[in-house]
N, C-alpha and C positions, 0 to 999 in steps of 0.2 A: 472470386467467382468460379474460376476454373483452375484446377491444379493437376498438372501432368507430371508424374514422378518416375523417372528411370524406366521408361517403357522400351521394350525390345519387341520388334515386329518382324515376322518372317513371311516371305512368299515361298512356300516350300522350303528348300534348303538355303534360299537367299536371305541373308540377314539385312533387311532393308532399313530398319530404325534401330539405332544402337545406343541405348541408354539416354534417351531424350527426356529432359525435364524443363518445364516452364510454367509460368503462372500468368493469369489475367485477372486484373482487378476490375470491379464494377465501374463502368463508365469509361473504360479505356478503349482505344484502338491499338491493338498489338498486331504487328505484321511478321510473318515468316518469309524471309527472302533466301534465295539460293538458285543455283543452276537447275536446268532440267535434270530430273533423276536424283535430285538431292534427298527426296523423301517428303516434300511438303504436303502433297496431296495424300500420301499414305498416312500422315499424322492426322489430317482432318477426318479421313475415313475411320481411323481408329477411335478418335474422340466421338464420332457419330455412331459408333457401334457396328459399322459395316465390317470392319476388320477387328480381330481380337489380338491383343498383345500377349506374347508368351509370358512375359514377366512385367512387373511394374504396376502402378496404380493411376487411376484417373478419377477425379472427383469434381462434381459440378454442384455449386451451392451446398457444399459439405455433404453431398451424397455420392457414394461410389457409383460409377457408370459401368463397372466391370460386370459383364453378363446381362446388362439391361438391353432389351431389344431396341433397335433403332426407332421404331414408332413411339415407344414410351419415352425415349430420350427427347424426341421432338415435342411430345406432350408436356414434358417437364420444363420446356422453355429454351431448348437449344436447337437451332435450325441451321441447315447448310444449303448454300447455293452452289451446286457442283460445277466443276470444270466442264466446259463444253455445253453448258446450259441444260441439256437433257429435258427439254420441254416435251410435252405430248403433242406431236406435230399434227395429228389428225383430229385434235380437239380444238375448239374455239379458245380464244383468249380467256373468256369468262369461265369456261369449263376448266381450263388449266388452273386458274386462280382458285376456283372452288375446291379442286383437288388438294390444294395446299392447306385448306382449312379442315381436313378430315379429322384432326384430333380435337377440334374446338366444338363447343356446343352450337347447335344449329341457330340459336337466337343471336349469335355473334356474327353470323355470316354477312349480313347487310352492312354492319359497321366496319368490318374488316375490308370488305370490297370498297366501301367509300374511302377508307384510309389509303388503300393502294391506288385507287383511281386519282385521288388528290395528289399523291406523290408522283404518279406516272400518268399524266393526262393523255399521253399517246395511247396507252392501253385502253383507256375509256373510249377513245375514238374508234378503236379497233376491236372492241369487246366481242363482236360477233364474227370476227375474221378467223379463219383457220390459222393456228399458230405457226405451222410450217411455211406459210407465205409471208411472214414478217421479215423485215430486214434483220441483219445481225444485231444491231443495237437494240431494236425492239424486242428481239428474243432474249437478250440479256436482261432487259428491264422486266420481261415477263418471268424469267427464272427468279430474279430477285423478288418480284412481287409475290410469286407463288410461295416462296419461303416465308415472306413476311406475313402471309395469311395465317400462319400458326402463332403469330404474336410472340416471337422469341424475345427473351431477355439477353441472350447471347446469339449473335448472328455470325456464322462463318461463311466467308466467301472465298471461292477457289478460282483464281485467275479471271476476275471479272472483266479485265480489259482485253482479253485474248481475241485477236482478229478484228478489233474495232479501229475505226479511223480516229486520229488524234482528237478531233472535236468531240466525238462521242465518249472517248476515254475521259476527257475532262468532265463531261456531264455526269458520267457514272461515278466518278470520284467525288464530285460535289454532292451527289445524292448520298453516298456513303458517309460523308462528313455530316450532312444534315441528319441522317439517322442517328449518328452518335450524339449530336448536339441535342436530339430529342430524347435521349436516355438509353439507347440501345448500345450494349457493349459489342465490340467488333473484333473478330479474329480474321485477319486478312492474309491470304496467300497470293502472291503477285510476282510475276516476272519483271514487271516494270517497277524496279526498286526505287527509282527516283520519285515516282508518283506515290507509291506506298508510304515511303518515309516522309513525304511532304505532308501527309495528313495523320500519321500515326503518332502515338505517344512514346511507344517503345518498340524495339525490334529485336528479332533473333536471326542470326545468320546460320544457315544449315548447309553442311557439306557432307556428301556421301553418308547420310543417315545420322550425323552427329551435329549438335549445336557447337559452333566454334567461337561464337561471339554473341554477347547480348549487351545492349546499352539503350540509352534514350535514342529516339529517332534522330534528334539533332546531332548527337555524337556520331551515330553511324553515317549520317550524310556527310560528315566532315572527316571521317576516318580514311586515311590514305589507302589501306588495303581494300576496304569496301568500295571506295571510289574507283579504283583500278579494276576490281573484279566484276562489279555489278552496275556501276554508273558510268561506264565508258571513259573513265579517267577524268571526268569533269571536276 
């Protein structure tokens, strides 16, 4: 479904991503794990069209994404839930969700809202509430729901557990697994490597802009180097 081949990405003179290649097959959950500053979010922004690679190729469903504007990438079936949620705080929950459907035909709005409210009942309860007054967990649900309003076939999530209590983290990951079980392919960037690998099919380990390891999630969970570096030695 997604093929990233030998991309190099720069921030000015800083070489942030150094020849990264990976693939995602339809129906998978694939996770990118690594320390802060390893380049995980930069990769997602590059796939989304927000950043441009200096060299390399990116294709989604056999179509090149190079030079495609971000809104057209979303319309083509690839959506991102960004790090830090980035909700519209001065808009209501319902208005935030409608913003997520801007690439879809108007006659799909009601069905898309119903799907999101079914998956996130808390958002339905608070649909008239200003988004900035929601709790952290509710804001994360809203950010995910907003991205799902575009009906993506590939859903990219950037640090969905950030700043959340353990019980909410568990709930968010259960929702991610349910999305995958219902047919959505997932690319997950996550600091909580234990949780990410517990639901993923495959994983890639990123260090200072390079992929240094890739394997099944089960293999990575039981790899000594990964356990010491990212799983607290458990």
